[in-house]
C-alpha positions in Angstrom: -11.5 25.3 -2.6 -9.2 23.1 -4.7 -9.7 19.3 -4.5 -6.8 17.6 -2.7 -5.2 14.8 -4.6 -2.7 12.1 -3.6 0.9 12.7 -4.4 1.6 9.1 -5.5 3.2 6.3 -3.6 6.7 7.3 -4.9 6.3 10.8 -3.4 4.5 9.8 -0.3 5.9 10.2 3.2 8.6 7.7 4.3 8.8 6.2 0.8 5.2 5.2 0.8 5.2 3.5 4.2 1.8 5.1 5.1 -1.7 3.8 5.3 -2.5 4.8 1.7 0.8 3.3 0.6 -0.2 0.0 2.1 -3.6 0.1 0.4 -1.9 0.7 -2.9 0.6 -2.1 -2.4 -2.2 -4.5 -1.3 -4.1 -3.5 -4.5 -1.0 -4.5 -6.5 -0.9 -7.9 -4.6 -4.5 -8.6 -5.5 -4.2 -7.4 -9.0 -6.8 -4.6 -8.5 -4.4 -2.1 -10.1 -1.1 -2.8 -11.9 2.2 -2.1 -10.1 2.8 0.7 -12.6 -0.1 2.6 -11.1 1.1 4.7 -8.2 -2.2 6.6 -7.8 -0.6 10.0 -8.3 -3.3 12.6 -8.7 -6.1 10.4 -7.4 -8.8 12.2 -5.4 -9.9 10.9 -2.0 -13.0 9.2 -3.2 -11.0 7.2 -5.7 -8.5 6.1 -2.9 -11.5 5.2 -0.7 -13.0 3.1 -3.5 -9.6 1.3 -3.8 -9.5 0.8 -0.1 -12.9 -0.9 -0.1 -11.8 -3.2 -2.9 -8.7 -4.1 -1.0 -10.6 -4.7 2.2 -13.0 -7.0 0.4 -10.1 -9.0 -1.1 -8.4 -9.4 2.3 -11.7 -10.6 3.9 -11.4 -13.9 2.1 -8.1 -14.5 4.0 -9.0 -13.1 7.4 -6.8 -10.1 6.7 -3.8 -12.3 7.4 -0.8 -12.5 5.0 -0.1 -16.0 6.3 -3.5 -17.2 5.0 -2.9 -16.1 1.5 -2.6 -18.8 -1.1 1.0 -19.4 -2.3 1.0 -17.2 -5.4 -0.5 -14.3 -3.6 1.8 -14.8 -0.5 4.9 -14.8 -2.7 3.7 -11.6 -4.5 2.9 -10.0 -1.1 6.4 -10.8 0.2 8.1 -9.5 -2.9 6.2 -6.3 -3.0 6.7 -5.5 0.7 10.3 -6.5 0.8 11.0 -4.1 -2.0 9.0 -1.4 -0.3 10.7 -1.8 3.1 14.1 -1.9 1.5 13.5 1.3 -0.4 12.0 3.0 2.7 14.9 2.1 4.9 17.4 3.3 2.3 15.5 6.6 2.4 15.8 6.8 6.2 12.5 5.3 7.3 12.6 3.6 10.7 9.8 1.2 11.6 10.3 1.8 15.4 7.5 3.6 17.0 8.3 6.9 18.6 6.8 8.3 21.8 4.0 10.0 19.9 2.9 6.8 18.1 
């Protein structure tokens, strides 16, 4: 059986507005990976490792964007505003459906 790999945040569902997309954007915020890295071709174990690093980075701030120090908060807002804008332009709607 072939190993499944991630398609990359640019090719992900809803312009990357998924759990994995959020992990990648948070990794950009914390400087764990550069913004040029979209994780295309990564295997699940590598995504899991990234998730664990991101989780540990968020722990220092209680997992709250409002608790981030100013430089990180600014970076967070910039990255997420771009992502939301791109996703909305691609037809993403943040409203929960009946199945959500």
